[in-house]
N, C-alpha and C positions, 0 to 999 in steps of 0.2 A: 504493499500500499504506500502510495507516494504522498508526501505532506507538503502543503503550500501555506502561505500566508493568506492568499486570496484565490478563489476560483471564481470564474466569470462564465456565465452561460451565454454564448452568442458573440461571434466575431463581426458583428455589424459595427458601424462607426462609433457608436456610443460605447460598446464594449471595448473597443480598441482605445478610445480616449480614456477610459477609466483605467484600463491596464497600463498605458503609458504613464499616467500621473502616478500610479501606485509603484511601478517598477523604478521610476526616476527616483522615488522617495525610499528605495532600497527594499521594497517587498518582493518576495517570491511569488509570481503571478502565473496561473494556469487559465487559458481560455480553451473551453470546449464548445466547438461549433458543430451544429447537427448537419450542415450541408457539406458537400465535397469542397467547396471554395469558401472563402471569407467574403464578408461584404454585406450579406443579408440584402436588405431592400437598396443598398447603396452599391450595387454592382454595376459594371459595364460589361456587356457581352456582344458577341458577334452574333447579333439576332437573325441575320440572313446570310446562310452559309456560303453563298456564292460571291459575297462582296466584303472587302476589307473595310467594314464600318463598325465601330464599337459603340453602341448605344447605351445611354443610361436607361435601363429597362423599366425600372420602377421609380425610384426617387430621381428627380432631373434638374432641379434648381436648388440654390442655397440662399437662404435669407437670414437664418437664425444663428449661424455659427459665429461666435464672437471672435473678434480679432485677438483677444487675450488668450484664448486656447491655442490658436496657430502660434503666437509668440511663446507662451509657456512651453509648449511641447517642441518648438523649433521646427515646425512643419514647413517644408519647401512646396508650398502649394498656393495656386492663384486662383481667386474668384474674379471673373471678368465682368465689368459693368456693360449694360446694354444702352444704347443711345435712345431707344424707344421704349416707353413703359407699356404702352397698349395701343391697339388699333381696333375699332369696333365698326364693322360695315353695316350700313342701313340703307333703305330705300325711302326716300323722302316723299312728301305728298304729291310731288309732280312726277312720281315714279322714276326719279333719277337715282342712280347708284352713287353713294357717297360713303363717308366713314369718319368716325371721331378718332383723331389721332393725337396721342398724349405723349409728349417727350418726357424722358426722365427728369430733365431740367427744364422748367417752363420756357417756352420760346414763342416766336410770333406765329409758327406753324400751329402750335397747340391753340394759341389764342384764336387764330383765324378759324380753326376746326370748330371750336366751341360755338363762335358766332354763326358759323354756317349752319350748325345743327339747331341753335336756339333763337337766333335772330337778335341776340342781345349780348352784353357783356356780364350780365348778372350771375349766369351759371358758372362762368369762368372764375369770376371774383369769389363766389362761394366755395368753389373747389380749392383755390389757393388758400383761402382762409381756414377751411376745414383741415386740409392735409398739412398746413403749417403748424396748426395747434397739434395735430396727432404726431408730427414729427418731433415737436418739443416734448410731448408726453413720453414719446419712445426713447428719447435721449436720456431721460431722467429715470426710467423704469428699467431699461435694459441692463445696466450694471448690477442691479439688485438680483437678477436671475442666477448669478454666480455667487450669491451670499446666502447665509441662513435666512430662513423665512422670517418676514415681518408680519405682524398683525395688519389686518386691513387698515385700521386706524393709523398705524405708524407709516405705512406705505403711502397712504393718502396725504398724510403730512409732509412726508419726505418729497412726493412729487409737487406738492402744492399748486395744483391746478383743478380746483373743485369743480368747475364747469365741465371739463373734459373728463374727469372721474365720473361724473354723474352719467353722462351719456355713454361712455366706454364701459363702465363697471356696473352701474346701478340699474340702468333702464335699457329696454330693447334697442338695439342698433338700428332696427327698422324705423323706429320713431324719429330718431335725429336725422336719418337719411331722407326721409319724407319731408321733414321740417326744413332742412338746409338746401335740398335740391328740388327743383320743379319738373325737370324732364326725365321722362321714364327711362330713356336709354342711360343717361347720366347716373341715375339712381342705381340702375343695374350694374354698371361698371363698379361703382363703389361698393355694393353689396357683394359682388363676388369673392372679395377678400374675407368675407364673413362665412363663406359656404365651402371653401376648397376641402373635400374630404369629410364634409359634416352635413348629416341629413337634418336640416333645420330650416324653419321658415325665418324670414327676416326679423320676426318678432319673438323668436325663441332665444333664451339666454345663451344657449350653445353657440349661437351665431356671434355673440359679443366675445366669447372666448376666443373663437376662431378668428375673428377680425383683430383683436388685440395681438394675437401671436404673430399673425401674418404682417402686421404693420410695425412691431417693435424690433424686429430683427436687427441686432447688432447696433441698436440705437438709430438706425436709419429706415429700416423697413425695405430696404432696396433688395430685390431678388436678382441673384447673380448666377452667372454660368460658370460652373467648375471647369477649369481648363484641363482638357484631356479626358473630360467626362467625370462622372461620380466615381467610376473605379480608380481613377488617378488619385482622388482624395483618400480612398481606402488603402491604396498602395502605399501611399506616404505614411499613413498611420500605422500601417504594418511595419514598414522600415523603422520608424521611431520605437514602436513597441519591442520589436525583436532585438533592436540594438541595445535595449536596456534589459534584455534577458527574458522577456515575456515568452512562455512557451504556449504555442497555438496547436491544438489538435483537431483537425477537421474530421467529418464522419463520426462524431462523437456526441450522439444526442444523448442528453441526460434523461434517465428514466426514474431516478429516485433520488431524494434528498432526506437526510436525517440530520437534526440540529438540536443543540442544547446551548446552554451558557458557555460551554467550553469550546464549541466550534461546529463544524459541518462536515458530514460524510456524504460524498456524492458517488453515485453508481451510473456509469454510462451504458450505452447500448451494447458495447463490447464486454460488458460484465467487469470493467475495470473500476476499482474504487480509489478515490482520492479524499484526502482530508484537508481541511483548512480552517483557519480562525474565522474567516469571512466568506460569505457567498454572495455574488452579485448577479442579478438576472437582467440581461439586455433583452432577452426574449420576453414576449408576453408571458406573465406568470403562468397562465393556464396551459401553456406548452411545456413548462418546466415541472411544475408539481401542484396538485390540488391542495397541498398544505398551505401555500401562499394565499392569503385572502386578498382579493382584488375587487374593486369597485365595478358596478354595473356599467353598461355602455350601450350607445346606439350602434347599429350595425354600419358596416362600411357602406358607402353610397356613391362610388365613382368607378369608372372604367378608364383604363390607361391604354392608349393606342399608340403605336410606334410605326413610323413609316420611313422608307427611303426612296427618295425621288431623283429622277434624271435631272430635273431643274424644278424650280418654284413655278406654281401655275399663275397664269395672269388673272387679275381681278376685273370685274365689270366696272368698278369705279374708276380704273385707269391708274390707280396708285401703284407706285413701284413695289413689287412683291417683297423686295429686300427691306423696305419700310414696314409694310403690313405684317410681315412674319417675324421681324426682328424682336419685337417685345411680345407681349400676349396679345393674341388675336381672339376677340370675344365673339361667340356666335350664339344667338338666341339668348342673350342674357340681359335683356332689359329687366327692370324690376318686376313688372307684371308677369313676364314670361317665367322669371325664376319662381314667383310665388305660384303660379299655375303648376310648374313641374313639381315643386314641393308637394302641392296638394294630391298630385297622382302618386308620387313616390312613396309618401307617408303611409299610404295603404297597400304598398307592396306592388305597384305597377311601374313599368317603363314609362316615362313621360312620352306624350304624342309628339312634342317638339323637344328635342334634346339640348339643354344648355351645355355649351361646351367652350373649351378654350384651347389655343394652340400656340406653340412657338417653334422657332428653327434654331436648334443648338448651333449648327454649322455656320451660320451667319456670323456668330460672334466668335466661334472657336472651330475652325475647320479640322484642327488636329485629330479629331476622332475618325476622319477619313483618310484613306490611303492617299499618297500623292497622286496617283493615277486618278482616283475619284474625284479629287479636288480639281485637277486639270480639266476633267470632263463636265464639271459643273454640278456634280450631285449634291443633294441636300437631304437633311433629315427633317422630318416633323414629328412633333409630339402633340398629341391630343389628349386632354383630360376632360372626361365627361361627367357632369355633375348629376346628382339626384337619380342614380341608378342602384337602388338598394340591393343588398345581397339576397333578400327574399324573393326578389323578382327572378332570380337565376336558378332557384332551387329545383324547380320541376324539371327544367331541361337547361342546363348551364350553356351547352353548345348552341342551341337554337336561340336563346336569348341574347347571347353574346353576339351572334350573327345579326340579329334584329337591330341591336344598339350600334353595331358598326355600320349597318346600312343607314341608320338615322344620322349618325355622325357625318358620314360621307355626303349624304343628301343635304344636310345642313350647311356644309361647307360649299357644295356645288352651287347652292343658291346664289352665291355671291361671286363665283368664279366665271371668267370668260371662257373657260374651257374645263371639261371634266377633270376631277382629280385623277380618275383612272388612266387618262392619257399621259400623265407625267409620272406615275408610279414606276419604279424600277421592277424589272421582271426577273425571276430566276431562270436558271437553265431549263426547268420545266414549264416555263410560261406561266407561273404563279406569281401574282403581284407581291412586292415586299412591303407587307402590312401585317401587323400582328395586334390582337386585342387581349387584354387581360381584365376579366371580370373581377368583382369582389371575391368570389369563390376561388378564382385562379390565385389572387394574391394571398389568400389563406394557404392554399395548397403549396404554392411556390415559395413563400418567404414567411409564412407563419404569422400573418397579419390577421388577428381574430375576426372573422366574419368580414374580412376585407378592410377593416378599419385601419386607415394608414397611421393613426395616431395610437394604436392598440386600444385606447379607451377615451371616453369623453375628455376634452381638454378642460382643465380646471384654471381658475384665476391664480395668478402668481403670488398669493399670500396665504398665510396660515388661516384655515377655516375653523380652528378652535385653539383654545389657549395652550393645550399641550403640544401643538405643532409649532408654536413661536420658538424660534431659535434652532429649530431642526432643519434638515436639508430638503425634506419633501420626498425622500428615497426610502424611508423606513417602512417596515412591513411588521406583521403580527408575530413574526418569528425572530428570535434572537439572532444576531449576527447576519441577517439576511437582509440585503438592500435591493432596490430596483435602480438599474443603471440605464434603462431604456425608455422607450416612449411613454410607458405606463406611469412614470413617475411624475409628480408634481413638476410642472415646468418643462415637461417632456413634449415630444411631438415634433415632427419636422426634422431636417438635418442640421442639427445644432450643436451636438457634443455636450449640451448643458447638463442632461441627467447623468452622463458619463462622468463629467467633472465633479458634479454634487455628491455622486455616490462615493467617488474616490475621496472627497473631503470628509464625508461621514465616517469613512474607515480610519483615515489619518487622524481625525480629531476625536475619535471615540475612546 
């Protein structure tokens, strides 16, 4: 029987962050990974075997990763900014095709685009005022995510922005969106940040939690492209972890844990037994042991679609595709469309009109393509479909996934000057290079419970009870067992935050 200071379940990015911090502090660390490869949902894969293109198959953008973690661990890793924040195509009252273009930094193009849509400057002014306040709020709350939990009163006082606290924390985000913005399309673009991976109405408090996390990332809320793909981030974490002596064992699914005040004994699928003082779970606890209590959660409600294109398709509006797809391209995501889709999804149905959003990794970072594919003009597209609950796929996952894929392509084609099918790359068998991952696929492939990309419902980033104050939000009902993955408080997304916090809980215990 081998003995360690810390055993970690799961070699996803949070598990590797925790392992790196602990090993740097002199701890003997073992990471047991159930799959044959490391990375979990932060893998890059050659999704289409005939082409040298390594796609971020599951997670695909990074917003929440603090610069502090990159600096602390000495990660040689780059997050790349995008010039364009979003583009939302629409058909105006004159049946003309146009679109709302939002640059990452406000400019004349954005100002003109708002005016063209609304006929005034008021909506643009409301946008700048709202997001200016949110950015200020984010800059104050973000550093606290790497600190012990404060009470809600303490955090409110620390941030010292009572009005923003009220509409971000206390009251449904849908109310403030409707109050501050008058245009249905603009309202929808704002609302999308509250719904990514979350089955919620605009007026459900889960939407607030989701919105908050999507907008406070690293103090800016900017969503960046990982250079080299998500796998490059994982590879760098692996380099740092192993350089400090971390031992990583793949194909080592944990089947049992026993714990007491003295430590933990772990048994893997190969019937190997390991002991340690502490045990950290990067995997969702239900996939590790039923002894770890975990909070209930909504099911996952999104579909991930990956594509390889010979070139980007032209749009009816005439906008340069390199602008339209450079940021997030919103489809069927006005406020009213999102609410209608939710009403259908919450009762287990696939929406008639699928809200979805897309982006092109290769416009910002072509390095995930071989030099030959770069020269030939190939591009990738990622589509993330909202309000597609796991329950809608249970009867026939394959058929339901096919239906959602058809809805997604149809939704995009409504705004294209040429069908997407004409620009999709084809493999040697004549099959288009497109794949779709339903919530049930996400559970089967990378152990996301019911396809929930956050493992569990997101929680607000403060202590919910007096006994949580001063803790790290990673503690469990078992002694010496901590959550270092998305299930932790302040977990979710590609952030490394729960990995850091679990490591601190060990080091300061």
